[in-house]
N, CA and C atoms as a LAMMPS dump frame, in Angstrom:
ITEM: TIMESTEP
0
ITEM: NUMBER OF ATOMS
564
ITEM: BOX BOUNDS ff ff ff
-5.0000000000000000e+02 5.0000000000000000e+02
-5.0000000000000000e+02 5.0000000000000000e+02
-5.0000000000000000e+02 5.0000000000000000e+02
ITEM: ATOMS id mol type element x y z
1 1 1 N 0.652 -1.347 -0.073
2 1 2 C 0.051 0.186 -0.032
3 1 3 C 1.015 1.478 -0.196
4 2 1 N 1.95 0.945 0.299
5 2 2 C 2.962 2.281 0.778
6 2 3 C 4.209 2.573 0.077
7 3 1 N 4.54 1.679 -1.094
8 3 2 C 5.687 1.303 -1.402
9 3 3 C 6.732 1.275 -0.982
10 4 1 N 7.866 1.031 -1.884
11 4 2 C 9.366 0.841 -1.568
12 4 3 C 9.53 -0.234 -0.259
13 5 1 N 10.547 0.228 0.128
14 5 2 C 11.167 -0.792 1.335
15 5 3 C 11.925 -0.05 2.42
16 6 1 N 11.923 -0.947 3.238
17 6 2 C 12.59 -0.547 4.827
18 6 3 C 13.538 -1.292 5.001
19 7 1 N 15.024 -0.721 5.242
20 7 2 C 16.251 -1.632 5.412
21 7 3 C 15.835 -1.79 7.05
22 8 1 N 15.721 -3.434 7.466
23 8 2 C 15.717 -3.966 8.699
24 8 3 C 17.311 -4.699 9.137
25 9 1 N 17.303 -4.448 9.986
26 9 2 C 18.922 -4.821 10.509
27 9 3 C 18.687 -5.78 11.599
28 10 1 N 19.76 -6.631 11.317
29 10 2 C 18.967 -7.628 12.383
30 10 3 C 20.767 -7.948 13.076
31 11 1 N 20.697 -9.283 13.913
32 11 2 C 22.009 -9.548 14.636
33 11 3 C 23.204 -9.75 13.397
34 12 1 N 24.466 -9.344 13.774
35 12 2 C 25.353 -9.675 13.038
36 12 3 C 25.599 -11.296 12.729
37 13 1 N 26.035 -11.47 11.666
38 13 2 C 26.052 -13.077 11.122
39 13 3 C 27.714 -13.189 11.3
40 14 1 N 27.989 -13.828 12.355
41 14 2 C 29.395 -14.047 12.646
42 14 3 C 29.786 -15.066 11.604
43 15 1 N 29.127 -16.149 10.463
44 15 2 C 29.881 -16.818 9.501
45 15 3 C 30.187 -16.006 8.466
46 16 1 N 29.555 -14.991 8.547
47 16 2 C 29.617 -13.999 7.04
48 16 3 C 31.256 -13.189 7.316
49 17 1 N 30.767 -13.053 8.894
50 17 2 C 32.542 -12.141 9.064
51 17 3 C 33.49 -13.056 8.564
52 18 1 N 33.333 -14.554 9.187
53 18 2 C 34.738 -15.444 8.907
54 18 3 C 34.791 -15.409 7.642
55 19 1 N 33.638 -15.173 6.937
56 19 2 C 34.232 -15.846 4.995
57 19 3 C 34.555 -14.599 4.5
58 20 1 N 34.077 -13.332 4.991
59 20 2 C 34.797 -12.198 4.439
60 20 3 C 36.524 -12.016 4.932
61 21 1 N 37.051 -12.403 6.271
62 21 2 C 37.876 -12.333 6.552
63 21 3 C 38.863 -13.247 5.914
64 22 1 N 38.185 -14.584 5.647
65 22 2 C 39.099 -15.708 5.386
66 22 3 C 39.491 -15.04 3.541
67 23 1 N 38.535 -14.603 3.018
68 23 2 C 38.759 -13.77 1.92
69 23 3 C 39.829 -12.908 1.605
70 24 1 N 39.908 -11.942 2.788
71 24 2 C 41 -11.256 2.879
72 24 3 C 42.405 -11.918 2.89
73 25 1 N 42.237 -13.107 3.618
74 25 2 C 43.411 -13.676 4.113
75 25 3 C 43.581 -14.312 2.763
76 26 1 N 42.758 -15.022 1.765
77 26 2 C 43.377 -15.713 1.125
78 26 3 C 44.197 -14.857 -0.057
79 27 1 N 43.378 -13.474 -0.607
80 27 2 C 43.978 -12.324 -1.409
81 27 3 C 45.174 -12.208 -0.707
82 28 1 N 45.223 -11.63 0.629
83 28 2 C 46.521 -11.296 1.348
84 28 3 C 47.61 -12.502 0.962
85 29 1 N 47.471 -13.635 1.01
86 29 2 C 48.529 -15.101 0.91
87 29 3 C 48.735 -14.771 -0.619
88 30 1 N 47.822 -14.692 -1.445
89 30 2 C 48.094 -14.681 -2.89
90 30 3 C 49.17 -13.552 -3.327
91 31 1 N 48.907 -12.39 -2.764
92 31 2 C 49.367 -11.068 -3.177
93 31 3 C 51.164 -11.5 -2.501
94 32 1 N 51.13 -11.872 -1.046
95 32 2 C 52.374 -12.095 -0.937
96 32 3 C 53.328 -13.146 -1.262
97 33 1 N 52.541 -14.307 -1.92
98 33 2 C 53.54 -15.1 -2.996
99 33 3 C 54.05 -14.547 -4.314
100 34 1 N 53.276 -13.42 -4.889
101 34 2 C 53.235 -12.676 -6.403
102 34 3 C 54.498 -11.657 -5.559
103 35 1 N 54.496 -11.303 -4.411
104 35 2 C 55.518 -10.382 -4.33
105 35 3 C 55.141 -9.096 -4.214
106 36 1 N 53.827 -8.973 -4.399
107 36 2 C 53.057 -7.547 -4.767
108 36 3 C 52.957 -6.629 -3.144
109 37 1 N 54.205 -6.014 -2.889
110 37 2 C 54.032 -5.462 -1.731
111 37 3 C 53.098 -4.161 -1.67
112 38 1 N 53.179 -3.361 -2.645
113 38 2 C 51.794 -2.424 -2.766
114 38 3 C 50.798 -2.513 -2.703
115 39 1 N 50.334 -3.608 -3.71
116 39 2 C 48.745 -3.969 -3.28
117 39 3 C 48.65 -4.718 -2.014
118 40 1 N 49.317 -5.47 -0.966
119 40 2 C 49.569 -6.054 0.126
120 40 3 C 49.212 -4.784 0.794
121 41 1 N 49.9 -3.869 0.726
122 41 2 C 49.557 -2.414 1.654
123 41 3 C 48.338 -1.908 1.369
124 42 1 N 47.59 -2.072 0.1
125 42 2 C 46.636 -1.831 0.079
126 42 3 C 45.536 -2.28 0.746
127 43 1 N 45.63 -3.805 0.353
128 43 2 C 44.891 -4.381 0.867
129 43 3 C 44.552 -4.315 2.486
130 44 1 N 45.905 -4.426 3.314
131 44 2 C 45.73 -4.173 4.724
132 44 3 C 44.691 -2.575 4.973
133 45 1 N 44.924 -1.778 3.951
134 45 2 C 44.358 -0.76 4.253
135 45 3 C 42.792 -0.965 3.911
136 46 1 N 42.598 -1.477 3.047
137 46 2 C 41.089 -2.002 2.879
138 46 3 C 40.723 -2.648 4.461
139 47 1 N 41.41 -3.912 4.488
140 47 2 C 41.024 -4.792 5.661
141 47 3 C 40.785 -3.477 6.858
142 48 1 N 41.234 -2.664 7.424
143 48 2 C 41.518 -1.524 8.426
144 48 3 C 40.253 -1.092 8.308
145 49 1 N 39.902 -0.341 7.229
146 49 2 C 38.53 0.125 6.8
147 49 3 C 37.381 -0.511 7.229
148 50 1 N 37.449 -1.649 6.538
149 50 2 C 36.213 -2.456 6.626
150 50 3 C 35.814 -2.808 8.103
151 51 1 N 37.184 -3.133 8.61
152 51 2 C 36.857 -3.636 10.134
153 51 3 C 36.424 -2.526 10.881
154 52 1 N 36.971 -1.208 10.972
155 52 2 C 36.111 -0.052 11.463
156 52 3 C 34.959 -0.025 10.926
157 53 1 N 34.248 -0.194 10.045
158 53 2 C 33.07 -0.133 9.336
159 53 3 C 32.386 -1.026 9.97
160 54 1 N 32.901 -2.293 10.069
161 54 2 C 31.981 -3.529 10.486
162 54 3 C 31.802 -3.597 12.199
163 55 1 N 32.806 -3.054 12.659
164 55 2 C 32.139 -3.138 14.135
165 55 3 C 32.442 -1.69 14.744
166 56 1 N 31.692 -0.998 14.38
167 56 2 C 31.261 0.256 14.878
168 56 3 C 30.034 0.551 14.336
169 57 1 N 28.991 1.382 14.693
170 57 2 C 27.803 1.797 14.126
171 57 3 C 27.976 2.315 12.488
172 58 1 N 28.967 2.365 11.682
173 58 2 C 29.074 2.897 10.426
174 58 3 C 28.47 1.73 9.711
175 59 1 N 28.561 0.408 10.288
176 59 2 C 28.063 -0.531 9.027
177 59 3 C 26.28 -0.026 8.992
178 60 1 N 25.772 0.181 9.955
179 60 2 C 24.468 0.279 9.708
180 60 3 C 23.983 1.632 8.835
181 61 1 N 24.922 2.342 8.964
182 61 2 C 24.652 3.638 7.844
183 61 3 C 25.179 2.936 6.555
184 62 1 N 26.085 2.19 6.35
185 62 2 C 26.359 1.461 5.244
186 62 3 C 25.1 0.862 4.551
187 63 1 N 24.448 0.294 5.435
188 63 2 C 23.444 -0.904 5.287
189 63 3 C 22.248 0.077 4.711
190 64 1 N 21.695 1.394 5.576
191 64 2 C 21.02 2.422 5.21
192 64 3 C 21.003 3.108 3.6
193 65 1 N 22.502 3.115 3.237
194 65 2 C 22.407 3.924 1.676
195 65 3 C 22.661 2.47 0.857
196 66 1 N 22.942 1.273 1.167
197 66 2 C 23.014 -0.03 0.225
198 66 3 C 22.187 0.188 -1.04
199 67 1 N 20.919 0.145 -0.585
200 67 2 C 19.963 -0.292 -1.609
201 67 3 C 19.706 0.768 -2.744
202 68 1 N 20.023 1.991 -1.79
203 68 2 C 19.905 3.37 -2.888
204 68 3 C 21.178 3.319 -4.054
205 69 1 N 22.569 2.74 -3.086
206 69 2 C 23.62 3.155 -4.072
207 69 3 C 23.345 2.019 -4.975
208 70 1 N 22.961 0.502 -4.544
209 70 2 C 22.991 -0.482 -5.683
210 70 3 C 22.134 -0.073 -6.655
211 71 1 N 21.148 1.047 -6.669
212 71 2 C 20.064 1.217 -7.903
213 71 3 C 21.163 2.118 -9.017
214 72 1 N 21.897 2.7 -8.304
215 72 2 C 22.89 3.823 -9.082
216 72 3 C 24.111 2.766 -9.689
217 73 1 N 24.445 1.468 -8.887
218 73 2 C 25.736 0.701 -9.336
219 73 3 C 25.059 -0.039 -10.596
220 74 1 N 24.081 -0.423 -10.402
221 74 2 C 23.349 -1.156 -11.824
222 74 3 C 23.228 -0.209 -13.027
223 75 1 N 22.661 1.158 -12.694
224 75 2 C 22.35 1.668 -13.627
225 75 3 C 23.779 2.247 -14.358
226 76 1 N 24.666 2.42 -13.682
227 76 2 C 26.224 2.635 -14.345
228 76 3 C 26.628 1.15 -14.875
229 77 1 N 26.405 -0.3 -14.309
230 77 2 C 26.695 -1.38 -15.231
231 77 3 C 25.979 -1.518 -16.576
232 78 1 N 24.655 -1.201 -16.405
233 78 2 C 23.833 -1.029 -17.819
234 78 3 C 24.526 0.01 -18.679
235 79 1 N 24.471 1.087 -18.181
236 79 2 C 24.996 2.063 -19.015
237 79 3 C 26.592 1.952 -19.639
238 80 1 N 27.273 1.281 -19.167
239 80 2 C 28.526 0.663 -19.483
240 80 3 C 27.879 -0.259 -20.302
241 81 1 N 27.489 -1.009 -20.46
242 81 2 C 27.023 -2.285 -21.179
243 81 3 C 26.528 -1.666 -22.67
244 82 1 N 25.717 -0.323 -22.256
245 82 2 C 24.891 0.073 -23.799
246 82 3 C 25.943 0.731 -24.236
247 83 1 N 27.096 1.21 -23.53
248 83 2 C 28.177 2.28 -23.997
249 83 3 C 29.091 1.303 -25.232
250 84 1 N 29.523 0.424 -24.168
251 84 2 C 30.327 -0.537 -24.988
252 84 3 C 30.409 -1.773 -25.51
253 85 1 N 28.979 -2.374 -25.471
254 85 2 C 28.547 -3.626 -25.859
255 85 3 C 29.42 -4.912 -25.196
256 86 1 N 29.905 -4.453 -24.122
257 86 2 C 30.355 -5.482 -23.058
258 86 3 C 29.216 -6.195 -22.722
259 87 1 N 29.28 -7.615 -22.983
260 87 2 C 28.87 -8.802 -22.031
261 87 3 C 27.054 -8.968 -23.131
262 88 1 N 27.203 -8.171 -24.18
263 88 2 C 25.792 -8.189 -25.169
264 88 3 C 26.032 -9.232 -26.268
265 89 1 N 25.127 -10.374 -26.193
266 89 2 C 25.43 -11.383 -27.193
267 89 3 C 24.415 -10.739 -28.382
268 90 1 N 23.563 -10.4 -27.908
269 90 2 C 22.881 -9.436 -29.601
270 90 3 C 22.822 -8.274 -29.711
271 91 1 N 23.049 -7.604 -30.67
272 91 2 C 23.106 -5.889 -30.857
273 91 3 C 21.745 -5.001 -30.157
274 92 1 N 20.685 -6.043 -30.22
275 92 2 C 19.383 -5.348 -29.328
276 92 3 C 19.652 -5.021 -28.068
277 93 1 N 20.441 -5.845 -27.379
278 93 2 C 20.945 -5.647 -25.789
279 93 3 C 21.216 -4.842 -25.543
280 94 1 N 22.21 -3.877 -26.312
281 94 2 C 22.364 -2.312 -25.921
282 94 3 C 21.3 -1.134 -25.627
283 95 1 N 20.551 -1.247 -26.73
284 95 2 C 19.504 -0.194 -26.249
285 95 3 C 18.705 -0.27 -25.136
286 96 1 N 18.666 -1.764 -24.648
287 96 2 C 17.738 -2.098 -23.572
288 96 3 C 18.658 -1.651 -22.365
289 97 1 N 19.763 -2.106 -22.621
290 97 2 C 20.708 -1.574 -21.312
291 97 3 C 20.295 -0.078 -21.061
292 98 1 N 20.573 0.61 -22.307
293 98 2 C 20.387 2.067 -22.201
294 98 3 C 19.165 2.444 -21.662
295 99 1 N 18.328 1.716 -21.995
296 99 2 C 16.91 2.031 -21.587
297 99 3 C 16.813 1.649 -20.191
298 100 1 N 17.125 0.972 -19.404
299 100 2 C 17.008 0.304 -18.052
300 100 3 C 17.794 1.854 -17.577
301 101 1 N 19.191 1.663 -17.95
302 101 2 C 19.918 2.59 -17.376
303 101 3 C 19.632 4.035 -17.237
304 102 1 N 18.76 4.768 -18.355
305 102 2 C 18.283 5.753 -17.952
306 102 3 C 16.98 5.842 -17.12
307 103 1 N 16.128 4.823 -17.488
308 103 2 C 15.173 4.53 -16.259
309 103 3 C 15.606 4.684 -15.034
310 104 1 N 16.618 3.922 -14.467
311 104 2 C 17.001 3.743 -12.961
312 104 3 C 17.609 5.184 -12.685
313 105 1 N 18.13 5.718 -13.493
314 105 2 C 19.095 7.509 -13.195
315 105 3 C 17.739 8.225 -13.138
316 106 1 N 16.854 8.426 -14.352
317 106 2 C 15.615 9.611 -13.698
318 106 3 C 14.871 9.091 -12.861
319 107 1 N 14.624 7.839 -12.293
320 107 2 C 13.932 7.093 -11.296
321 107 3 C 14.525 8.021 -10.136
322 108 1 N 15.752 7.892 -9.797
323 108 2 C 16.651 8.338 -8.66
324 108 3 C 16.731 9.333 -8.504
325 109 1 N 17.027 10.103 -9.604
326 109 2 C 16.966 11.721 -9.756
327 109 3 C 15.77 12.131 -9.38
328 110 1 N 14.852 11.726 -9.708
329 110 2 C 13.295 12.467 -9.693
330 110 3 C 12.852 12.188 -8.44
331 111 1 N 13.061 11.072 -7.682
332 111 2 C 13.184 10.718 -6.338
333 111 3 C 13.746 11.705 -5.301
334 112 1 N 14.989 11.991 -5.228
335 112 2 C 15.973 12.707 -4.578
336 112 3 C 15.365 14.073 -4.974
337 113 1 N 14.897 14.771 -6.325
338 113 2 C 14.438 16.024 -6.656
339 113 3 C 12.898 16.177 -5.767
340 114 1 N 11.988 15.292 -5.355
341 114 2 C 11.02 15.356 -5.023
342 114 3 C 11.227 15.532 -3.305
343 115 1 N 12.021 14.911 -2.946
344 115 2 C 12.492 14.721 -1.463
345 115 3 C 12.763 16.19 -0.928
346 116 1 N 13.901 16.425 -1.882
347 116 2 C 14.36 18.099 -1.723
348 116 3 C 13.039 19.262 -1.878
349 117 1 N 12.546 19.059 -2.788
350 117 2 C 11.015 20.166 -3.198
351 117 3 C 9.996 19.672 -3.235
352 118 1 N 9.335 19.049 -2.675
353 118 2 C 8.14 18.833 -2.269
354 118 3 C 7.647 18.601 -1.303
355 119 1 N 7.214 19.251 -0.214
356 119 2 C 7.134 18.595 1.245
357 119 3 C 5.871 18.027 1.663
358 120 1 N 4.604 17.603 0.602
359 120 2 C 3.916 16.465 0.989
360 120 3 C 4.726 15.239 0.72
361 121 1 N 5.354 15.187 -0.463
362 121 2 C 6.038 14.055 -0.649
363 121 3 C 7.057 13.318 0.575
364 122 1 N 7.798 14.712 1.13
365 122 2 C 8.559 14.167 2.295
366 122 3 C 7.881 13.886 3.334
367 123 1 N 6.519 14.488 3.657
368 123 2 C 5.834 13.919 4.681
369 123 3 C 5.559 12.649 4.397
370 124 1 N 4.85 12.084 3.601
371 124 2 C 4.751 11.071 3.102
372 124 3 C 6.283 9.867 3.295
373 125 1 N 6.907 10.225 2.753
374 125 2 C 8.124 9.389 2.614
375 125 3 C 8.681 9.247 4.452
376 126 1 N 8.446 10.404 5.09
377 126 2 C 9.026 10.09 6.456
378 126 3 C 7.894 9.447 7.431
379 127 1 N 6.428 9.315 6.825
380 127 2 C 5.522 8.737 7.761
381 127 3 C 5.823 7.348 7.6
382 128 1 N 6.753 6.744 6.311
383 128 2 C 7.164 5.471 6.54
384 128 3 C 6.285 4.413 6.472
385 129 1 N 5.746 4.003 5.592
386 129 2 C 4.937 2.764 5.64
387 129 3 C 3.809 2.727 6.418
388 130 1 N 3.246 4.124 6.594
389 130 2 C 2.043 4.398 7.651
390 130 3 C 2.521 4.336 9.038
391 131 1 N 3.61 4.75 9.206
392 131 2 C 3.846 4.72 10.72
393 131 3 C 4.591 3.957 11.44
394 132 1 N 5.276 4.43 12.282
395 132 2 C 5.858 3.305 13.167
396 132 3 C 7.73 2.716 12.665
397 133 1 N 7.9 3.209 11.712
398 133 2 C 9.394 3.42 11.051
399 133 3 C 9.833 4.187 10.448
400 134 1 N 11.051 4.116 10.482
401 134 2 C 11.782 4.781 9.757
402 134 3 C 12.42 4.981 8.436
403 135 1 N 12.634 5.436 7.337
404 135 2 C 12.877 5.076 6.164
405 135 3 C 14.511 5.577 6.076
406 136 1 N 15.157 4.915 5.237
407 136 2 C 16.744 4.952 4.961
408 136 3 C 17.354 6.165 4.862
409 137 1 N 16.859 6.91 4.207
410 137 2 C 17.081 8.451 4.129
411 137 3 C 17.109 9.443 5.463
412 138 1 N 16.321 9.215 6.195
413 138 2 C 15.658 9.9 7.195
414 138 3 C 16.541 9.374 8.321
415 139 1 N 16.779 7.92 8.536
416 139 2 C 17.796 7.51 9.683
417 139 3 C 18.99 8 9.056
418 140 1 N 19.712 7.689 7.888
419 140 2 C 20.861 8.421 7.847
420 140 3 C 21.111 9.829 8.226
421 141 1 N 20.246 10.386 7.761
422 141 2 C 20.245 12.091 8.237
423 141 3 C 20.424 12.148 9.412
424 142 1 N 19.277 11.452 10.422
425 142 2 C 19.104 11.917 11.626
426 142 3 C 20.182 11.288 12.536
427 143 1 N 20.536 9.884 12.567
428 143 2 C 21.171 9.518 13.194
429 143 3 C 23.001 9.203 12.949
430 144 1 N 22.85 9.596 11.713
431 144 2 C 24.605 9.376 11.338
432 144 3 C 25.134 10.482 10.85
433 145 1 N 24.59 11.581 10.539
434 145 2 C 24.699 12.656 9.467
435 145 3 C 24.782 14.102 10.24
436 146 1 N 23.933 14.221 11.23
437 146 2 C 23.243 15.152 11.668
438 146 3 C 23.062 16.249 10.318
439 147 1 N 21.994 15.639 9.438
440 147 2 C 21.779 16.45 8.443
441 147 3 C 20.049 16.417 8.038
442 148 1 N 19.609 17.701 7.624
443 148 2 C 18.155 17.212 7.202
444 148 3 C 18.044 16.102 6.15
445 149 1 N 16.832 15.782 5.916
446 149 2 C 16.29 14.924 4.92
447 149 3 C 16.711 15.513 3.545
448 150 1 N 16.401 16.503 3.454
449 150 2 C 16.818 17.614 2.249
450 150 3 C 17.962 17.389 1.713
451 151 1 N 19.45 17.487 2.496
452 151 2 C 20.375 17.391 2.473
453 151 3 C 21.022 16.373 2.029
454 152 1 N 20.485 14.922 2.941
455 152 2 C 20.946 13.671 2.412
456 152 3 C 20.311 13.329 0.562
457 153 1 N 18.978 13.487 0.609
458 153 2 C 18.352 13.712 -0.584
459 153 3 C 19.274 14.703 -1.963
460 154 1 N 20.034 15.511 -1.419
461 154 2 C 20.624 16.215 -2.576
462 154 3 C 21.933 15.528 -2.875
463 155 1 N 22.399 15.332 -1.939
464 155 2 C 23.767 14.163 -1.907
465 155 3 C 23.466 12.845 -2.958
466 156 1 N 22.296 12.278 -2.822
467 156 2 C 21.656 11.199 -3.783
468 156 3 C 21.348 11.702 -4.994
469 157 1 N 21.19 12.682 -5.057
470 157 2 C 20.927 13.424 -6.522
471 157 3 C 21.976 13.564 -7.178
472 158 1 N 23.116 14.22 -6.215
473 158 2 C 24.064 14.568 -6.69
474 158 3 C 24.882 13.369 -7.465
475 159 1 N 24.883 12.19 -6.616
476 159 2 C 25.087 10.565 -7.028
477 159 3 C 24.761 10.167 -8.182
478 160 1 N 23.299 10.331 -8.474
479 160 2 C 22.68 9.845 -9.683
480 160 3 C 23.156 10.855 -10.545
481 161 1 N 23.388 12.122 -10.935
482 161 2 C 24.127 12.788 -11.883
483 161 3 C 25.446 12.462 -12.165
484 162 1 N 26.199 12.137 -11.154
485 162 2 C 27.668 11.511 -11.114
486 162 3 C 27.81 10.304 -12.026
487 163 1 N 26.66 9.71 -11.628
488 163 2 C 26.904 7.825 -12.47
489 163 3 C 27.183 7.915 -14.137
490 164 1 N 26.449 8.877 -14.417
491 164 2 C 26.818 8.764 -16.165
492 164 3 C 28.344 9.046 -16.24
493 165 1 N 28.67 10.034 -15.697
494 165 2 C 29.925 10.568 -15.491
495 165 3 C 31.178 9.752 -15.218
496 166 1 N 30.994 9.279 -14.155
497 166 2 C 31.852 8.349 -13.684
498 166 3 C 31.944 6.766 -14.45
499 167 1 N 30.68 6.605 -15.122
500 167 2 C 30.539 5.553 -15.654
501 167 3 C 31.166 5.8 -17.297
502 168 1 N 31.522 7.131 -17.621
503 168 2 C 31.723 7.101 -19.188
504 168 3 C 33.484 7.083 -18.56
505 169 1 N 34.087 7.988 -17.855
506 169 2 C 35.223 8.107 -17.206
507 169 3 C 35.883 6.791 -17.285
508 170 1 N 35.187 5.857 -16.245
509 170 2 C 35.693 4.179 -16.602
510 170 3 C 35.812 3.833 -18.166
511 171 1 N 34.678 4.096 -18.789
512 171 2 C 35.143 3.585 -20.243
513 171 3 C 36.15 3.863 -20.763
514 172 1 N 36.482 5.301 -20.844
515 172 2 C 37.52 5.897 -21.563
516 172 3 C 38.698 5.17 -20.584
517 173 1 N 39.018 5.05 -19.465
518 173 2 C 40.245 4.729 -18.64
519 173 3 C 39.998 3.385 -18.195
520 174 1 N 39.552 2.48 -19.061
521 174 2 C 39.591 1.073 -18.678
522 174 3 C 40.725 0.105 -18.933
523 175 1 N 41.384 0.676 -19.895
524 175 2 C 42.589 -0.038 -20.455
525 175 3 C 43.968 0.494 -19.244
526 176 1 N 43.752 1.448 -18.616
527 176 2 C 44.692 2.283 -17.913
528 176 3 C 44.629 1.334 -16.627
529 177 1 N 43.452 1.562 -16.084
530 177 2 C 42.883 0.495 -14.685
531 177 3 C 43.515 -0.839 -15.084
532 178 1 N 43.03 -1.366 -16.072
533 178 2 C 43.45 -2.998 -15.858
534 178 3 C 44.996 -3.002 -16.064
535 179 1 N 45.898 -2.025 -16.589
536 179 2 C 47.343 -1.524 -16.626
537 179 3 C 47.799 -1.497 -15.226
538 180 1 N 47.188 -0.91 -14.404
539 180 2 C 47.782 -0.844 -13.175
540 180 3 C 47.792 -1.985 -12.258
541 181 1 N 46.01 -2.136 -12.272
542 181 2 C 45.933 -3.303 -11.836
543 181 3 C 47.127 -4.594 -12.221
544 182 1 N 47.484 -4.405 -13.22
545 182 2 C 48.27 -5.746 -13.496
546 182 3 C 49.391 -5.548 -12.939
547 183 1 N 50.015 -4.214 -12.901
548 183 2 C 51.317 -4.142 -12.363
549 183 3 C 51.381 -3.855 -10.857
550 184 1 N 50.255 -3.731 -9.826
551 184 2 C 50.054 -3.832 -8.835
552 184 3 C 50.422 -5.369 -8.365
553 185 1 N 49.642 -6.126 -9.181
554 185 2 C 49.769 -7.413 -8.449
555 185 3 C 50.719 -8.555 -9.224
556 186 1 N 51.589 -7.767 -9.689
557 186 2 C 52.709 -8.562 -10.568
558 186 3 C 53.952 -8.639 -9.774
559 187 1 N 54.039 -7.843 -8.854
560 187 2 C 55.031 -7.898 -7.955
561 187 3 C 56.191 -7.101 -8.441
562 188 1 N 56.038 -6.858 -9.791
563 188 2 C 56.954 -5.683 -9.91
564 188 3 C 57.747 -4.612 -9.529
């Protein structure tokens, strides 16, 4: 009746944490065996950042933003496939990827714009499924950023507008990124 979803947080799953740290350890071992010291240092930094997020309230903020961020991630992937033809088996897939990317980006930007500019829409959003719950951006602003809902919506609008630019930059610089990754992991 009220549309959308609400992020529900539950107990931390120890098995998932063990799996993630085992993955970090395996990657670290692989990099160490290859002599990739710079990549190993980057991995150590990533493990430290991950640990700080996983064992502080920051993990809740990441959960709250994950659904909306995933929309933009998929829009970026689909836009990349539309522009590059990557992973397309037939020529007809490219315009379909482009259409879905466009829909996702316009939907995200429209949602953010309405949260920023339409008081009635903002009130409906903050009533959260008919009351009794807080919506993701409301919680993010209130509990983690000490910011108004409109400010969080403006940041999401910026991210939606930036997604095609980041996708285009990735498309243009993909070869250089692949080369840098190969050099980092080669141990040279």
